[in-house]
C-alpha positions, 0 to 999 in steps of 0.5 A: 027731575029738577036740574040743578045748575053746574055751579050747584054740583061743583059746590056740592061735591066741594062740600063733600071733599071737605068732609061733609057726609052724604046723609048732611047732603042728603038732608039739605037737598030733602029740605029744599023740597026735592023728592027721594028720587031726585035727591038720589040722583043728585047724591049719585052725580055728586058721588061721581064727581068726588070719585073722579076728583079723588082718582085724579089726585092719586094718579097725580101723586103717583106721577110725582113720585115716579118723577121724584124717583127718577130725579133722585136716580139721575142725580145719583147717576150723575155723581157716579159718572163724575166719580168714574170720569175723575177715576175715583171709583169703578175704574175697571167697569164699562162706561155703559154700566156706569151711565146706566143709572143716570139714563135710567133716572132720566127714562123714569122722570120722563115717564112720570111727565108722560103720566101727568100729561095723560091725566085729564084736566092737567092740560087746559086746551087753548093758546096758553097764558102767553098767547092770550095776552098777545094776539097771534101774529 
């Protein structure tokens, strides 16, 4: 089997994500002199890369949705808590019930943050941008 360099895999996957069909990619690869079996293996590998990218994108959207919902709930809970402390609304409820939307919002925000951290590829290993510029003392 002819092994394409890693750059070529990513290039084919990017073309597929941009809207190129598998039949066009297949015709391009067949025109370059590869056998049908090699073309099928390459298409399978490209399909795996595209599927992984699409799945990661959906998970990232879901974690952003959770984070935004938690932020909205926390802000709403904060407004309710301020109004409660000012004596404007809900004067005869317990403080735990009044503060619970704020606390729930914070927890939902943290859940969204943790969902994002668990996704592969969102956190690069290594020292980070600051440590790359100046050496560790």
